[in-house]
C-alpha positions as CSV (number, residue, x, y, z in Angstrom):
1,M,-20.9,-14.8,-4.9
2,S,-17.7,-13.5,-3.6
3,L,-14.9,-15.9,-2.1
4,A,-13.9,-13.2,0.1
5,L,-17.2,-13.0,1.8
6,P,-16.6,-15.5,4.5
7,L,-13.4,-13.6,5.4
8,A,-15.3,-10.5,5.6
9,Q,-17.7,-12.0,8.1
10,T,-15.2,-13.3,10.7
11,R,-13.7,-11.5,13.7
12,L,-11.4,-8.6,12.4
13,A,-9.3,-8.5,15.9
14,V,-5.8,-9.8,15.7
15,D,-5.3,-13.4,17.7
16,W,-2.0,-12.6,19.7
17,A,-2.1,-16.1,21.1
18,W,-2.0,-17.5,17.4
19,I,0.9,-15.3,16.5
20,E,2.7,-16.6,19.8
21,R,2.0,-20.2,19.1
22,N,3.4,-19.9,15.5
23,A,6.1,-17.7,16.0
24,G,8.7,-20.6,14.8
25,Y,6.4,-20.9,11.5
26,I,6.2,-17.0,10.7
27,Q,9.9,-16.8,11.3
28,D,10.5,-19.6,8.8
29,Q,8.1,-18.0,6.3
30,F,10.0,-14.6,6.7
31,R,13.3,-16.2,6.1
32,E,12.1,-17.7,3.0
33,H,10.7,-14.4,1.8
34,V,14.1,-12.7,2.4
35,L,15.8,-15.6,0.5
36,L,13.4,-15.6,-2.3
37,T,14.2,-11.7,-2.7
38,V,18.0,-11.8,-2.2
39,L,18.2,-14.6,-4.8
40,P,16.5,-13.0,-7.7
41,V,17.7,-9.5,-7.2
42,T,21.5,-10.9,-7.0
43,F,21.1,-13.0,-10.3
44,G,19.3,-10.4,-11.8
45,F,21.9,-7.9,-11.1
46,I,24.5,-9.9,-12.4
47,I,22.9,-10.7,-15.8
48,A,21.8,-7.1,-16.2
49,A,25.4,-6.2,-15.6
50,V,26.8,-8.5,-18.1
51,L,24.0,-7.4,-20.7
52,G,24.6,-3.8,-19.9
53,F,28.2,-4.0,-20.4
54,F,27.5,-5.2,-23.9
55,A,24.7,-2.7,-24.5
56,V,27.1,0.2,-23.7
57,R,29.9,-1.4,-25.5
58,W,27.7,-2.0,-28.6
59,P,24.8,0.8,-28.2
60,G,22.9,-0.9,-31.3
61,L,22.2,-4.0,-29.0
62,Y,20.5,-1.7,-26.2
63,T,17.0,-1.4,-27.8
64,P,16.7,-5.2,-28.6
65,L,17.7,-6.1,-25.1
66,L,15.5,-3.5,-23.6
67,T,12.6,-4.8,-25.9
68,L,13.2,-8.4,-24.7
69,T,13.2,-7.7,-21.2
70,G,10.2,-5.5,-21.4
71,I,8.3,-8.5,-23.0
72,L,9.6,-10.8,-20.2
73,F,8.2,-8.4,-17.7
74,T,4.6,-8.2,-19.3
75,I,4.3,-12.2,-18.7
76,P,1.9,-12.6,-16.0
77,S,3.7,-14.0,-12.9
78,L,1.5,-16.9,-12.2
79,A,1.5,-18.1,-15.6
80,L,5.2,-18.3,-15.4
81,F,5.4,-19.9,-12.0
82,V,3.0,-22.6,-13.3
83,L,4.8,-23.0,-16.6
84,L,8.1,-23.7,-15.0
85,I,6.6,-26.5,-13.0
86,A,7.1,-28.9,-15.8
87,F,10.7,-28.2,-15.7
88,T,11.8,-27.2,-12.1
89,G,9.0,-29.0,-10.1
90,L,7.8,-27.5,-6.8
91,S,11.4,-26.3,-5.9
92,I,12.8,-22.9,-5.2
93,W,13.9,-22.3,-8.6
94,T,9.9,-22.3,-9.8
95,A,10.1,-19.2,-7.8
96,V,13.4,-17.7,-8.2
97,I,13.8,-17.7,-12.0
98,P,10.5,-16.1,-12.7
99,L,11.6,-13.4,-10.2
100,T,14.9,-13.0,-11.4
101,V,13.4,-12.2,-15.0
102,Y,10.9,-9.7,-13.6
103,T,14.0,-7.8,-12.1
104,L,16.1,-7.4,-15.6
105,L,13.8,-4.5,-17.0
106,I,14.4,-2.2,-14.0
107,L,18.2,-3.4,-13.6
108,L,19.4,-3.3,-17.1
109,R,17.8,0.2,-17.9
110,N,19.8,1.5,-14.8
111,V,22.9,-0.3,-15.6
112,V,23.0,1.2,-18.9
113,E,22.0,4.9,-18.0
114,G,24.4,4.8,-15.0
115,F,27.5,4.2,-17.0
116,R,26.3,6.4,-19.9
117,G,25.9,9.0,-17.3
118,V,29.4,9.0,-16.5
119,P,30.9,12.5,-18.1
120,R,33.0,11.9,-21.1
121,D,35.6,14.3,-20.0
122,V,36.1,12.4,-16.7
123,R,36.5,9.2,-18.7
124,D,39.2,11.0,-21.1
125,A,41.1,12.3,-18.4
126,A,41.3,8.8,-16.7
127,T,42.4,7.4,-20.0
128,A,45.2,10.0,-20.3
129,M,46.3,9.2,-16.7
130,G,46.8,5.6,-17.8
131,Y,43.4,4.0,-16.7
132,S,42.0,1.7,-19.2
133,G,39.7,-1.1,-19.8
134,A,38.9,-3.1,-16.7
135,K,40.9,-0.7,-14.2
136,R,38.9,2.4,-15.6
137,I,35.6,0.8,-15.2
138,L,36.1,-0.4,-11.8
139,T,37.9,2.8,-10.4
140,V,36.3,5.5,-12.3
141,D,32.9,4.6,-14.2
142,L,31.6,2.3,-11.5
143,P,32.1,4.8,-8.6
144,L,30.3,7.5,-10.5
145,A,27.5,5.0,-11.7
146,L,26.6,3.8,-8.2
147,P,23.9,6.3,-7.4
148,V,21.9,5.1,-10.5
149,L,22.7,1.4,-10.1
150,F,21.5,1.6,-6.5
151,A,18.4,3.2,-7.7
152,G,17.5,0.4,-9.8
153,I,18.5,-2.0,-7.0
154,R,16.1,-0.4,-4.5
155,I,13.2,-0.5,-7.0
156,A,14.0,-4.1,-8.1
157,T,14.2,-5.0,-4.4
158,V,10.7,-3.7,-3.4
159,T,9.1,-4.8,-6.4
160,T,10.4,-8.3,-5.8
161,I,9.3,-8.4,-2.1
162,G,5.9,-7.7,-3.5
163,L,6.1,-10.6,-6.1
164,V,7.4,-13.2,-4.0
165,S,4.0,-13.5,-2.4
166,V,2.4,-14.6,-5.6
167,S,4.8,-17.7,-5.6
168,S,3.0,-19.2,-2.6
169,L,0.4,-20.5,-5.2
170,V,3.4,-22.9,-6.3
171,G,4.6,-24.0,-3.0
172,Q,7.1,-21.2,-2.5
173,G,6.1,-17.6,-1.3
174,G,7.5,-17.0,2.2
175,L,5.0,-14.6,3.8
176,G,2.6,-15.4,1.0
177,Q,2.1,-18.6,2.7
178,L,0.4,-16.6,5.5
179,F,-2.0,-14.8,3.2
180,L,-3.1,-18.2,1.8
181,D,-3.5,-19.6,5.2
182,G,-5.7,-16.6,6.4
183,F,-7.8,-16.6,3.3
184,Y,-8.5,-20.4,3.2
185,R,-9.4,-20.6,6.7
186,S,-11.3,-17.2,7.0
187,F,-8.9,-16.3,9.6
188,P,-7.7,-12.7,9.5
189,T,-4.6,-12.9,11.7
190,P,-2.1,-14.6,9.3
191,L,-3.1,-11.9,6.7
192,Y,-2.4,-9.1,9.1
193,V,1.1,-10.6,10.0
194,G,1.9,-11.3,6.5
195,L,1.0,-7.9,5.3
196,A,2.7,-6.0,8.4
197,L,6.0,-8.0,7.9
198,S,5.9,-7.8,4.2
199,V,5.7,-3.6,4.6
200,V,8.3,-3.6,7.2
201,F,10.6,-5.7,5.2
202,A,10.2,-3.7,2.1
203,V,10.8,-0.3,4.1
204,T,13.9,-1.7,5.9
205,A,15.5,-3.1,2.8
206,D,15.0,0.1,1.0
207,L,16.6,2.1,4.0
208,L,19.4,-0.4,4.2
209,L,20.2,0.0,0.6
210,L,20.1,4.0,0.8
211,W,22.3,3.9,3.8
212,L,24.7,1.6,1.8
213,Q,24.5,3.8,-1.2
214,R,25.3,6.8,0.6
215,A,28.3,4.9,2.4
216,L,29.6,4.0,-0.9
217,T,29.2,7.6,-2.6
218,P,30.1,10.0,0.0
219,W,30.6,12.8,-2.6
220,T,26.8,12.6,-3.4
221,R,25.9,14.1,0.2
222,R,27.4,17.8,-0.7
């Protein structure tokens, strides 16, 4: 017997009256979904940037770090959420910590490849002109690495938007709560709303990041 059978037997039309009555609830879940996307991607990028700095400075660290983040990425999301309940309870951190972990593999790879992709002759020229250390990284290396860094951020963001819904099973989840609501009540409208907003959010976030990338790297448009 399939648990999805009752849902399949219900009306498939959208109940617009339900959407109107629950507009505030939908907005709250969407805001939570945005928060549960922004926080993990931000924390993940900060951690990946630090790890990437060490990996570029000491190349021998890159393979172990990449292996570690790869292993963490393979842990089933639901298992990690449930495991953290013992330490963080049913708080927002139960969702944020695993979601941050899942961004590391993508972001670390792009951070390292982005900085490795800076031409050596450009670095040498910058050093000869008196740029060294942090000044060279911020004014020379970072701008040239931005396209690759943004590619990683875009992938991590869209991936996280999809994973956030899973955390609804531990009391978080943003739009994932709409999925659960529709499934448990055999009522498809919340499913439609959650799915539509998830897709719109993912596409909008990706386009905004692409616009920001192009605004920060005008030389790549040529």
